[in-house]
C-alpha positions as CSV (number, residue, x, y, z in Angstrom):
1,M,74.1,65.0,173.3
2,I,74.7,68.4,173.3
3,P,73.7,70.0,176.8
4,R,70.3,72.4,175.9
5,T,72.9,75.3,177.5
6,V,75.3,75.1,175.4
7,I,72.8,75.3,171.9
8,L,71.0,77.9,173.9
9,T,74.4,79.7,174.7
10,F,75.5,79.0,170.7
11,F,72.4,80.4,169.1
12,I,72.6,83.7,171.9
13,A,75.7,84.4,170.8
14,L,75.6,84.2,167.0
15,S,72.1,86.4,167.1
16,C,74.4,88.7,169.1
17,A,77.5,88.9,166.4
18,M,74.5,89.2,164.0
19,Q,73.4,92.3,165.1
20,A,76.8,93.3,165.7
21,Q,77.5,93.5,162.1
22,A,74.2,95.0,161.0
23,T,74.2,98.1,158.8
24,P,73.4,101.5,160.7
25,V,69.5,103.0,159.5
26,I,70.8,105.9,160.3
27,G,71.3,107.6,156.8
28,M,69.2,105.8,155.0
29,L,65.4,106.6,153.8
30,K,62.4,104.8,155.4
31,V,61.1,102.6,153.0
32,D,64.4,101.4,153.1
33,V,65.4,101.5,157.1
34,Q,61.8,99.2,157.1
35,E,63.6,96.8,154.4
36,Q,66.3,96.3,156.9
37,V,64.9,95.6,159.9
38,K,62.4,92.8,158.5
39,K,65.7,91.5,157.3
40,E,68.6,91.9,159.7
41,H,66.5,93.3,162.9
42,R,63.9,89.4,162.3
43,E,63.6,89.8,166.4
44,F,61.3,93.0,165.9
45,S,58.1,93.8,165.0
46,P,56.9,97.5,164.4
47,D,54.4,98.6,167.0
48,N,52.3,101.0,166.1
49,S,50.4,101.1,169.6
50,I,51.2,104.7,170.3
51,T,51.8,107.5,167.1
52,K,52.5,111.5,167.8
53,K,51.9,112.7,164.3
54,Q,54.4,115.5,164.9
55,F,57.3,113.1,164.9
56,N,58.6,111.5,161.9
57,Y,59.5,108.0,163.4
58,L,58.6,104.5,163.2
59,K,59.0,101.9,166.0
60,Y,59.8,98.3,166.8
61,V,59.5,96.2,169.8
62,N,61.3,93.1,170.4
63,G,59.4,89.3,170.8
64,K,60.9,89.9,175.1
65,Q,59.2,93.0,175.0
66,T,62.4,94.8,176.7
67,I,63.6,96.6,173.9
68,T,61.8,99.0,171.9
69,W,63.3,100.8,168.8
70,I,62.7,104.2,168.1
71,I,63.8,105.4,164.7
72,Y,63.8,109.3,163.2
73,F,63.6,110.6,160.5
74,D,63.7,113.5,159.1
75,E,61.4,115.9,156.4
76,D,63.2,113.7,153.7
77,D,62.4,110.6,155.3
78,R,65.8,110.5,155.9
79,C,66.9,108.3,159.0
80,T,69.2,111.2,161.3
81,A,69.3,109.3,165.1
82,T,67.7,105.6,166.5
83,K,66.8,105.2,170.5
84,M,66.3,101.9,172.3
85,V,64.6,102.2,175.1
86,C,65.7,99.1,177.7
87,D,64.3,97.2,180.5
88,Y,67.9,96.7,182.8
89,M,67.1,92.6,181.9
90,E,68.8,93.9,179.0
91,Y,71.3,96.2,179.9
92,D,74.7,93.0,180.7
93,R,74.3,92.2,176.8
94,V,73.7,94.9,176.2
95,L,76.7,96.9,177.8
96,E,79.3,94.0,176.7
97,D,77.7,93.9,173.2
98,L,78.5,97.6,173.1
99,D,82.3,97.0,174.5
100,D,82.4,94.0,171.4
101,R,81.4,96.2,168.4
102,C,82.8,100.0,169.5
103,V,85.0,102.2,170.8
104,A,84.5,103.2,174.3
105,T,85.2,107.1,174.1
106,G,84.1,108.7,177.6
107,N,81.7,107.6,180.3
108,M,78.6,105.0,178.8
109,E,79.5,105.8,175.0
110,W,80.9,104.5,172.1
111,E,82.0,105.2,168.3
112,Y,82.4,102.8,165.6
113,T,82.8,103.6,162.3
114,V,80.9,102.3,158.4
115,D,82.6,103.1,155.2
116,D,84.4,106.1,156.5
117,Q,81.4,107.2,159.0
118,V,81.5,107.6,162.4
119,Y,78.9,106.8,164.3
120,T,78.6,107.6,168.4
121,I,76.2,105.5,170.9
122,G,74.7,106.9,174.6
123,L,73.5,105.0,177.3
124,T,71.9,107.2,179.3
125,K,70.6,105.1,182.8
126,E,67.1,105.9,184.2
127,D,65.5,105.1,187.6
128,W,63.2,101.5,185.2
129,Y,64.9,101.6,182.5
130,F,68.1,102.9,180.1
131,T,67.8,104.4,177.2
132,V,71.2,104.1,174.2
133,R,71.3,106.6,171.2
134,E,72.7,106.5,167.9
135,R,73.7,109.2,165.7
136,M,76.0,110.0,163.0
137,K,78.8,112.1,164.5
138,S,79.4,115.5,164.1
139,L,82.4,116.9,162.0
């Protein structure tokens, strides 16, 4: 019989690997982002608890409520950036994921490339949480 910890570790690793291969939502239309999140990020659910009409965004929360994912759009409903607000219990996992799938470019900064488009990621530590911001790299 396989120990429960081995099975649990396998599923966590598989989940992280699947997330790392997910298609970036930046540049996508809002309707396509909603479908993409349903398809590739099943651990996130829509969160409509607080909405600010002056901003065009979608907000999702993971099942453990340790990550809030905010996806920003321009006036044409095209995604321009994302931000994850994370509890520190996620810190080691998020840092490991960034180090595994991206190239470090500085202190708490990473880049990755998909279809010749470069994306930048920055991690900022706050007192009670940390944020991970992602956007297309400016030329």
